[in-house]
C-alpha positions in Angstrom: 15.6 5.4 -21.7 16.4 4.1 -18.2 14.2 1.1 -17.3 13.7 -1.3 -14.4 11.2 -4.1 -13.5 9.6 -3.8 -10.1 6.8 -4.7 -7.8 4.7 -1.7 -6.7 2.9 -1.9 -3.3 -0.8 -1.5 -3.2 -2.0 2.0 -2.0 -2.6 1.1 1.7 0.9 -0.5 2.0 2.4 2.3 0.1 0.9 4.8 2.7 2.3 2.7 5.5 5.8 2.7 3.9 5.5 6.4 3.5 4.9 6.7 7.3 8.1 4.7 7.8 9.9 7.0 5.4 8.9 9.9 7.6 10.2 8.2 10.7 13.5 7.5 8.9 13.8 11.0 7.5 13.2 12.6 11.0 16.1 10.5 12.4 18.5 10.3 9.5 18.0 13.3 7.3 18.7 12.9 3.6 16.2 12.8 0.8 12.9 11.0 1.5 11.5 9.0 -1.4 8.0 10.2 -2.3 5.2 7.7 -1.6 4.4 7.3 -5.3 8.1 6.2 -5.9 8.2 3.4 -3.4 8.8 0.0 -5.0 10.9 -3.2 -5.0 13.3 -3.4 -7.9 13.6 -6.9 -9.3 15.8 -6.0 -12.3 17.5 -2.7 -13.2 18.1 -2.6 -16.9 19.7 0.8 -17.3 19.6 2.5 -20.7 17.4 0.7 -23.2 16.8 1.8 -26.8 13.2 2.9 -27.6 12.6 0.0 -30.0 13.8 -2.5 -27.5 11.7 -0.8 -24.7 8.6 -1.3 -26.8 9.3 -5.0 -27.2 10.0 -5.3 -23.5 6.7 -3.6 -22.7 4.8 -6.1 -24.9 6.7 -8.9 -23.2 5.7 -7.6 -19.7 2.1 -7.2 -20.7 1.9 -10.8 -21.9 3.5 -12.1 -18.7 1.7 -13.6 -15.7 3.6 -13.9 -12.4 2.7 -16.2 -9.6 1.0 -14.4 -6.7 3.2 -14.2 -3.6 3.7 -12.5 -0.3 6.7 -10.8 1.2 7.1 -9.9 4.9 8.8 -6.6 5.6 10.1 -6.8 9.2 13.6 -5.3 9.1 15.2 -1.9 8.7 18.4 -1.8 6.7 20.9 0.5 5.2 23.7 0.9 2.8 26.0 3.3 4.6 28.3 4.4 1.7 25.5 5.8 -0.5 23.4 6.8 2.6 20.4 4.6 1.8 17.8 3.6 4.4 15.4 0.8 3.5 13.0 -1.8 4.8 13.0 -5.4 3.8 12.7 -8.9 5.2 14.7 -10.8 7.8 14.1 -14.1 6.1 15.1 -14.8 2.5 11.9 -15.0 0.3 12.2 -18.0 -2.0 9.2 -16.8 -4.0 10.9 -13.4 -4.7 14.2 -15.0 -5.4 12.6 -17.4 -7.9 10.7 -14.5 -9.6 13.9 -12.4 -9.8 15.9 -15.4 -11.2 13.2 -16.2 -13.7 13.1 -12.6 -14.9 16.9 -12.4 -15.3 17.0 -15.7 -17.2 14.5 -14.2 -19.7 16.2 -10.8 -19.8 19.6 -12.3 -20.5 18.3 -14.4 -23.3 16.9 -11.2 -24.8 20.3 -9.5 -24.4 19.2 -7.1 -21.8 21.2 -6.1 -18.8 23.5 -8.0 -16.5 22.3 -10.2 -13.7 23.5 -8.8 -10.3 25.7 -11.0 -8.2 23.5 -10.4 -5.1 19.8 -9.8 -4.6 18.8 -8.0 -1.4 15.1 -7.3 -1.7 14.3 -3.9 -0.2 12.2 -0.8 -0.5 14.4 2.4 -0.5 12.9 5.0 1.9 15.8 7.5 2.0 18.7 8.5 -0.2 21.8 10.5 0.9 21.0 10.0 4.6 23.3 11.9 6.9 23.3 9.1 9.4 22.5 5.4 8.9 22.1 4.3 12.5 19.0 2.1 12.7 19.5 0.7 16.2 16.5 2.4 17.9 14.0 2.4 15.1 10.5 1.0 15.8 9.8 -2.7 15.0 7.9 -3.3 11.8 5.8 -6.2 10.5 4.1 -5.6 7.2 2.8 -8.2 4.7 3.0 -7.4 1.0 0.8 -9.5 -1.3 1.7 -9.1 -4.9 0.6 -10.5 -8.3 1.8 -7.9 -10.8 5.1 -6.8 -12.3 5.6 -3.3 -13.8 8.1 -2.0 -16.3 9.0 1.4 -15.1 10.9 4.3 -16.8 13.1 6.4 -14.6 14.0 10.0 -15.6 16.3 12.1 -13.4 16.3 15.9 -13.0 17.3 18.4 -10.3 14.3 17.2 -8.2 15.4 13.6 -8.2 14.1 10.5 -10.0 10.6 10.4 -11.5 9.0 7.1 -12.4 6.4 6.3 -15.0 4.9 2.8 -15.5 5.2 1.8 -19.2 3.6 -1.7 -18.9 2.2 -4.1 -16.3 1.9 -7.9 -16.3 -1.5 -9.5 -16.1 -2.5 -9.6 -12.4 
């Protein structure tokens, strides 16, 4: 099964991110991410065997993460895959530390490969026809987080569907 570790925004912030996804979709086309799918990926693990996924779920449930905040104040994009996202202008040391801590543990468990770069972002659109963000409205959202989720991703003709398998103590 395909798994990743992520922070999931609280409902009010998720709704606001959904509004931003609507703005981006109207200007760029592509496939809008459903509100219930919006998240910040900290570690993409790829295919994981069911037995190892169960162990990983127990590990996540026993984990406590330090509460933090992340300011989302920047539109961004990855042109080649047509991704439009929101993230932060400033590097977040708290997020970078959490992501590094997770990968340190995951590597010791023999899971996945640490990425060479970490660009914290929330994907709003995939396969955008245009990734021109010059005249988008300014944003300034604060995301307070204290819980990590282990999420299973399954893909079908409608796109990716996510299911939370486990959550850290929060």
